[in-house]
C-alpha positions in Angstrom: 91.8 120.2 128.9 89.2 121.8 126.6 86.1 119.6 126.5 83.4 121.3 124.4 80.5 119.0 125.3 79.6 116.2 127.8 80.0 113.5 125.1 83.8 114.2 125.0 83.9 114.0 128.8 82.1 110.6 128.9 84.3 109.2 126.2 87.5 110.4 127.9 86.4 109.1 131.3 85.5 105.7 130.1 88.7 105.0 128.3 90.7 106.4 131.2 89.0 104.0 133.6 89.6 101.1 131.2 93.3 102.0 130.9 93.6 102.3 134.6 92.2 98.7 135.1 94.5 97.4 132.4 97.5 99.1 134.0 96.6 97.4 137.4 96.3 94.0 135.6 92.6 94.0 136.6 90.9 94.7 133.3 89.2 91.2 133.0 88.7 90.8 136.7 87.0 94.1 137.5 85.5 95.5 134.2 82.1 94.0 134.9 81.7 96.3 137.9 82.8 99.4 135.9 79.3 100.3 134.7 77.9 100.0 138.3 80.7 102.2 139.6 80.2 104.8 137.0 76.4 104.8 137.6 75.7 103.6 141.1 72.2 102.8 142.4 69.8 105.7 142.7 72.0 108.0 140.7 70.2 110.3 138.3 70.7 110.3 134.6 68.9 112.9 132.5 67.4 111.5 129.4 67.6 107.9 130.5 64.6 105.9 131.7 66.6 104.4 134.6 70.1 103.6 135.9 70.0 100.2 134.3 69.7 101.8 130.8 72.7 104.0 131.6 74.7 101.0 132.7 73.9 99.2 129.5 75.1 102.3 127.6 78.4 102.2 129.5 78.8 98.6 128.7 78.3 98.9 125.0 80.4 102.0 124.7 83.2 100.0 126.2 83.2 97.6 123.2 84.7 100.0 120.6 87.2 101.2 123.1 88.3 97.6 123.5 88.7 97.3 119.8 85.3 95.5 119.3 81.9 96.6 118.0 78.2 95.7 118.3 78.6 92.9 115.7 80.8 91.0 118.2 77.8 90.6 120.5 75.9 87.3 119.9 74.3 87.1 123.4 73.2 90.0 125.5 74.1 88.1 128.7 77.8 88.0 127.7 79.6 89.9 130.4 82.1 92.7 129.7 84.9 90.6 131.2 84.5 88.1 128.3 84.9 90.9 125.8 87.9 92.3 127.6 89.5 88.8 127.5 88.7 88.6 123.8 90.3 92.0 123.2 93.5 91.1 125.0 93.6 87.8 123.1 93.2 89.6 119.8 96.0 92.0 120.8 98.3 89.0 121.5 97.5 86.8 118.5 95.3 88.7 116.0 95.0 92.1 114.3 92.6 95.1 114.7 89.2 94.9 113.2 88.8 96.0 109.6 85.9 98.3 110.2 86.8 101.8 111.3 83.6 103.1 113.0 80.5 101.8 114.6 77.2 102.9 116.1 76.2 101.9 119.7 72.6 100.9 119.3 71.8 101.3 123.0 72.8 104.9 122.8 71.2 105.7 119.5 67.6 105.9 120.6 66.4 109.5 120.8 66.7 111.0 117.4 63.6 111.9 115.4 62.1 109.3 113.1 60.6 112.0 110.8 62.3 115.0 109.1 59.3 117.3 108.4 56.5 118.4 110.6 53.7 121.1 110.3 53.6 123.4 113.2 50.7 125.5 114.6 52.0 128.4 112.5 49.9 126.9 109.6 47.2 129.4 108.7 45.1 126.9 106.8 45.5 128.9 103.6 43.4 128.3 100.5 46.5 127.9 98.3 47.5 124.6 100.0 50.8 124.6 98.2 52.1 122.0 100.5 49.3 119.5 99.7 49.2 120.2 96.0 52.9 119.8 95.4 53.4 116.7 97.6 54.5 113.9 95.2 53.1 111.2 97.6 49.9 112.9 98.6 51.1 112.7 102.2 49.8 116.1 103.2 46.2 116.3 104.4 44.0 119.1 105.7 41.9 119.0 108.9 38.4 120.5 109.1 39.9 123.5 110.8 42.0 124.1 107.6 45.3 123.2 109.2 47.5 120.8 107.3 49.1 117.7 108.7 51.5 115.1 107.3 50.9 111.4 107.1 54.3 110.1 108.0 53.6 106.6 106.8 53.4 108.1 103.3 56.0 110.9 103.6 59.3 110.3 102.0 61.0 113.4 103.5 61.6 115.1 100.2 61.1 118.6 101.6 58.8 119.9 98.8 56.1 120.9 101.3 58.7 122.7 103.4 59.9 124.7 100.3 56.3 125.6 99.2 54.8 126.8 102.5 54.4 130.6 102.3 54.3 130.9 106.1 57.3 128.7 106.9 55.0 126.7 109.0 56.7 123.4 108.0 59.9 122.8 109.9 62.8 120.6 108.9 64.0 118.4 111.8 67.5 117.1 111.1 69.2 114.0 112.3 72.5 115.4 113.3 74.8 112.6 112.2 73.0 112.3 108.8 73.1 116.0 108.3 76.8 116.1 109.1 77.7 113.3 106.7 78.7 114.8 103.3 78.3 111.5 101.4 75.1 110.0 102.9 77.0 107.1 104.4 74.9 107.0 107.5 71.2 106.3 107.7 68.6 104.5 109.8 68.1 100.8 109.5 64.7 99.0 109.7 64.8 99.3 113.5 65.4 103.0 113.5 69.1 102.7 114.5 71.7 104.6 112.5 74.0 102.5 110.4 77.3 103.4 108.8 77.8 102.1 105.3 81.5 101.8 105.0 81.3 101.3 101.3 80.3 105.0 101.2 82.0 106.3 104.3 85.1 108.5 103.7 86.0 108.5 107.5 85.9 112.3 107.8 84.6 111.9 111.3 82.0 114.6 111.0 79.3 112.3 112.4 81.5 111.3 115.4 81.1 114.6 117.1 77.8 115.6 115.5 75.9 112.8 117.4 74.4 114.5 120.6 74.2 111.1 122.3 77.7 109.9 121.8 76.5 106.8 119.9 79.2 106.9 117.2 82.6 105.6 118.0 85.9 104.7 116.3 87.0 101.1 116.8 90.0 101.8 119.0 93.5 100.2 118.8 94.7 101.5 122.2 94.9 98.1 123.9 96.6 96.6 120.9 99.3 99.2 121.3 99.5 99.0 125.1 99.8 95.2 124.9 102.8 95.4 122.5 104.5 97.9 124.8 103.9 95.6 127.9 105.3 92.7 126.0 108.6 94.6 125.7 108.4 95.0 121.9 109.8 98.0 120.1 106.9 100.4 119.5 107.6 103.7 117.8 105.2 106.7 117.7 105.2 108.8 114.6 103.4 112.0 115.6 101.4 114.4 113.4 102.5 118.1 113.3 99.2 119.2 114.9 100.5 117.8 118.2 101.8 121.3 118.8 98.3 122.5 119.4 97.0 119.7 121.6 98.4 119.8 125.2 99.1 122.5 127.7 102.8 121.7 127.9 106.0 122.1 126.0 106.5 119.8 123.0 109.4 118.2 124.8 107.1 117.3 127.7 104.5 115.9 125.3 107.1 113.7 123.7 108.4 112.8 127.1 104.9 111.7 128.1 104.8 109.4 125.0 108.1 107.9 126.1 106.6 107.5 129.6 103.7 105.5 128.1 106.4 103.1 126.9 107.1 104.1 123.3 110.6 103.2 122.2 111.1 106.4 120.2 109.1 109.4 119.0 109.5 110.6 115.4 107.8 113.6 114.0 105.7 113.1 110.9 106.9 116.6 109.9 110.1 114.9 109.0 108.3 113.0 106.3 106.6 116.1 105.1 109.8 117.2 103.4 109.6 114.2 101.0 105.9 114.9 100.3 106.6 118.4 99.2 109.6 117.8 97.0 108.0 114.7 95.4 104.6 116.4 94.8 106.3 119.5 93.4 108.2 117.5 90.8 105.1 115.5 90.0 103.1 118.6 89.4 105.6 120.1 87.0 105.8 116.8 85.1 102.0 116.5 84.7 101.5 120.1 83.6 104.3 119.6 81.0 102.5 116.5 79.8 99.4 118.6 79.2 97.3 117.7 82.2 95.2 120.7 83.2 95.5 120.3 87.0 96.6 118.1 89.8 95.2 117.7 93.4 97.1 116.8 96.5 97.1 113.3 98.0 97.8 114.0 101.8 94.2 113.8 103.1 93.0 110.2 103.4 89.4 111.3 103.6 89.8 112.9 100.2 91.4 109.7 98.8 88.4 107.7 100.1 86.1 110.3 98.5 87.7 109.8 95.1 87.7 106.0 95.3 84.1 105.8 96.4 82.3 108.8 95.0 84.3 110.8 92.4 86.2 108.1 90.4 86.6 110.5 87.5 89.1 112.5 89.7 91.6 109.6 89.9 93.8 110.7 87.0 94.2 114.1 88.6 95.2 113.0 92.1 98.9 113.1 93.0 100.6 109.7 93.4 102.9 111.1 96.1 102.7 109.6 99.5 101.5 111.5 102.6 103.9 112.7 105.3 102.8 109.6 107.4 103.9 107.4 104.5 107.4 108.8 104.5 107.7 109.1 108.3 106.7 105.4 108.7 109.5 104.4 106.4 112.0 106.6 108.4 110.8 104.7 111.5 111.1 101.3 109.9 114.6 102.1 108.6 115.7 103.0 112.1 113.8 100.2 113.9 113.2 97.4 111.3 111.4 95.2 113.8 109.3 97.8 115.6 105.6 98.4 115.5 104.9 101.8 114.1 102.0 103.8 115.6 100.7 107.0 113.9 99.4 109.5 116.4 97.2 112.2 115.2 93.7 113.8 115.1 92.3 111.9 112.1 89.8 109.0 111.8 90.7 108.3 108.1 94.3 107.6 109.0 93.1 104.3 110.3 92.0 103.4 106.7 95.3 104.7 105.2 97.2 102.6 107.7 95.4 99.5 106.5 96.8 100.1 103.1 100.3 100.9 104.3 102.4 97.9 105.4 104.8 100.2 107.3 102.1 101.5 109.8 100.8 99.0 112.3 98.4 101.0 114.5 96.8 104.4 114.8 96.1 106.3 118.0 94.3 109.6 118.2 95.2 112.7 120.3 92.0 112.1 122.2 93.0 108.6 123.0 96.5 109.6 124.1 95.0 112.1 126.6 92.9 109.3 128.1 95.9 106.9 128.3 98.0 109.6 130.0 95.2 110.0 132.7 94.7 106.3 133.0 98.4 105.7 133.6 98.6 108.8 135.9 101.3 110.4 133.8 101.5 114.1 134.5 102.8 116.2 131.7 104.4 118.8 133.9 106.3 116.0 135.8 107.7 113.9 132.9 111.3 114.1 131.7 111.2 116.2 128.5 112.3 114.3 125.3 114.1 116.0 122.4 114.1 114.8 118.9 117.2 113.3 117.3 116.1 115.1 114.1 114.7 118.6 114.4 111.9 119.4 112.0 111.8 122.9 110.7 109.1 125.3 111.7 107.4 125.2 108.3 107.1 121.4 108.5 105.3 121.6 111.8 103.1 124.3 110.2 101.7 121.5 107.9 99.0 121.2 110.6 97.2 124.2 109.0 95.2 124.2 105.8 96.9 125.6 102.8 100.3 124.2 103.7 100.9 121.7 100.9 99.8 124.3 98.4 102.1 127.0 99.9 105.0 124.7 100.5 105.0 123.3 96.9 104.8 126.8 95.4 107.7 127.9 97.7 109.7 124.9 96.7 109.2 125.7 93.0 110.6 129.2 93.6 110.6 131.1 90.3 108.3 128.5 88.6 105.6 129.1 91.3 104.4 132.3 89.6 103.3 130.2 86.6 101.1 128.0 88.7 97.6 129.1 90.0 96.9 127.2 93.2 93.6 127.0 95.0 92.4 125.4 98.2 89.4 123.2 99.0 89.1 123.1 102.8 86.2 121.2 104.4 84.6 118.4 102.4 80.9 119.1 102.4 78.2 118.7 99.8 79.1 121.9 98.1 82.8 121.3 97.8 82.2 117.7 96.7 79.9 119.0 94.0 82.7 121.3 92.8 85.2 118.5 92.7 82.8 116.3 90.7 82.5 119.2 88.2 86.3 119.5 87.9 86.6 115.8 87.3 83.8 115.7 84.7 85.0 118.7 82.7 88.7 118.1 83.2 89.0 121.8 84.1 89.5 123.5 87.4 90.0 127.1 88.6 93.6 126.3 89.4 96.4 124.0 88.2 97.2 122.8 91.7 94.4 122.1 94.2 94.9 121.3 97.8 92.0 119.3 99.3 91.5 118.8 103.0 88.5 117.2 104.7 88.7 119.4 107.8 88.0 123.1 107.7 91.2 124.7 108.8 93.3 121.6 108.2 94.3 118.8 110.5 94.4 121.0 113.6 90.6 120.9 113.5 90.5 117.1 113.1 87.6 115.1 114.7 89.9 113.4 117.2 91.9 116.4 118.3 92.3 116.8 122.1 92.2 120.6 122.3 89.2 122.8 121.4 89.5 124.1 117.9 90.0 127.8 118.5 92.4 127.1 121.4 94.3 124.6 119.3 94.8 127.0 116.5 96.0 129.7 118.8 98.4 127.4 120.6 99.7 126.1 117.3 100.5 129.6 116.1 102.3 130.4 119.4 104.3 127.2 119.2 105.3 127.8 115.6 106.6 131.2 116.6 108.9 129.6 119.1 110.5 127.4 116.4 113.8 128.9 115.4 115.0 126.5 112.7 113.4 127.3 109.4 113.7 126.6 105.7 113.2 129.8 103.6 111.7 127.9 100.7 108.7 126.7 102.7 105.4 128.3 103.7 103.0 127.0 106.4 100.3 124.5 105.8 98.8 120.7 106.2 99.1 117.7 108.5 100.5 114.2 108.1 
């Protein structure tokens, strides 16, 4: 297991313990003691005022893992056991919450309230460019000549920072705000970060940027486990980037999913074939109709970006379904009454699933790892499971950036040379600005543009289990082992 920071360890441990209680049929009965067991009396907690604060954080971090969030709390005295009972009742009779992410306010308490500060590097210069250029007159000068900022007046515009000749004014970022490419997260009136889902594109960048682990997805793990326990058919459709996640053979990984209780496991790579062929034909048709360019439609974060922030791009986005879309229909055709669960590294797939009647739930690789530990399922001990349909190497390679672009060009064969394809990997402020420009002008540097929210493709997704570099290496090694191949394909993007 490749944890890159303590936040990941905490998240994994908490979900593992919750799953363990659920598996022992003791979730409601013993969950109230869990924060105490995780943080016993007189235990030390760096950065917390006391053990009671740490226990409160454990409690509230349990809510999104149970499929709830902070809005579900109306009384601070409500015990965890009541929330656990509510979560199980929802799994039985209701449906998952509509919101995708939430901020745990008890954990979100240590970030800076100001973004700019003047350090003792200030030389008290006569120019006073910081003061002269401040639009709110928030910069003042002491008798010693040193400048200081009145933060009641400061609007964090950064003009003083840019004008200081000594670089004495420092920018103090809020990690989650800085990571968000669409300004969907900001402090509320109480100084707690708030995610505006009318702006959020669910790229998940804030999730791992928060150094205090205050940002969570609203999990559907217990909804899935409940359906399995009831004896219902539950089918896992697994994203191609699964090849880079666990230190085991892919047969053992699929066997572990079967051991959890899934009725069957279907590779999303199987649906990727339909995505490539349909998108290739659509591209040719649009270019023949006179449209200057077309972008891919596989990345749900990109679809959210277009819907919420770059509406002018809508005519240029492919109408072809993602590999998940086609794989879900393969699953439903085989098991009409089954619940279909997409398993992958992506936050935004939860939003795509809400729009797709064929997908019932979403689990992440990170959650799967916690479930396996909570159920004490050892990868090296499970019975390997082989697919009834073997996806080709290139379809598994869709986990890497550039795959849709490469696969479509390969599919088009001799027509590919007529098409200039470009790749936009990693949605950030710069690439979003470029996409806005393409939409506004109706012109782009290529006729076919692959857009992926994550740098490097889905293998680097925010909810991957393996560390990024290790995951990439493992994916490459696993792809090399795949013998079945289709010559017309090239390697590239996840489900």
